[in-house]
N, C-alpha and C positions, 0 to 999 in steps of 0.2 A: 503494499500500499504506500501511497504517497502521502505527504503531510496533509494535503487537501482532502484525503479520504476520511479523516477524522472529523466528526462533528459532535457539537454539544449545544443543546438548547433546553429551555425550560418552559414550563407551563404552571401558571398559578391557578389554584382553584379558589372557589368562592369562600371556602372555609379557612383561608390562609395557608393551606398546604401548598408547597411548591414541589414539583416533580422535575428533576433534571435528567434529561436522557443522553446518554453517551453511546456513540456509535463508531465503530471502526477499530483503529488501533490506538490504545492510550499509551503512548511511549514518548521519548524525548522529542521526536519530530512533531508532536502535537503542540509544542511551543507554549505550554501553560494555558491553552484554551479551556482545558477542563477546569483547572483551578479557578480561572476567571468566572467561568459559568457557575461553578459551585458557590464561590464566595459571593457573587452577585445574587444568587438565589437566596442566600442567608440574609443579606442585607435588606432585600425587598420583600422577604417572607414574613415571618412572624409566628407561623405554626410549625408544623412538621416539615422536615425535608426528606424527600424520598429521592434516591438516585437509582434510576432504572438502567442497568447495565445489560439487558437482554440482547442488545445488538453489538455488544463490545466483543471483538474477536480476539483481542490480545491486551495484556496490561503488563507493563514492566515497572521497575522501581520508581520511576518518575510518576507513573500514574498512581502507584500505591501512595506516594508522598502527597499527591494532589488529594486523594481521598482522605488521608490522615490530617492534612491541614484543614479540610472542610469539616471533618468530625470535631476537631478541636475548636474551631470557630463556631460551630453549631453549638457545642456544649457551653461555650462562653456566652453566646447569645440566648441560652435557655431554650434552644430549639432541638428536639430530638431528630436524629438522622438515621435512616435505614437504607440499606442497600437491597435491591431486589433484582431478580431475573438472571443471576450469574449462571453461566453454563460453560462447559468444557474447561479449558485451561485457566480461564478467568475465575471460574467457580472454585478451582483447586487453590489458586493463589489467595483469593479472598477468604476461603475457608481456613487456610493456614493462618492467616492473620486475624481471624475472627471477625471479619466484616459481614460474613454470611454464615448461617447455621449449617448443621450436617447435611441437611437436604438441599443446600445451596440456593434455596429460593428467596430467603429473606432473613434478616437479622433484626430483632427488636432494637430500639435505641439503646446505646451502650451507656451504663452509668459513668460518671467521671472517674478517670484513672486515679488510683491512689498513689500519692507520692511517697517516696521513701521517707521514713522517719515520721510519717503522719499517723495518728491513731484513729 
């Protein structure tokens, strides 16, 4: 795929939920477009953030970083984030990183990560 084969867009629901759709290969050549779409959805949202990766064919460390950045930003904004529709290698990667559950279809919003030394 070429960099132009990656697409990211969002749709806002009337309930404040925003769904970001990622399509193609989410890698270094995507040039931060996923991160921009995800962070933009958080700032304009206010409700839940859903990331639909059902049309994502590949994800590398850059794409994982974009999802992690979005998850941290969503937590800071008090907005739950969930990832849905993972398949194939994308599901394997996201399952290992606990972005999706064992059936690879969805993961409930993650609680804030505990920091070392906190009780």
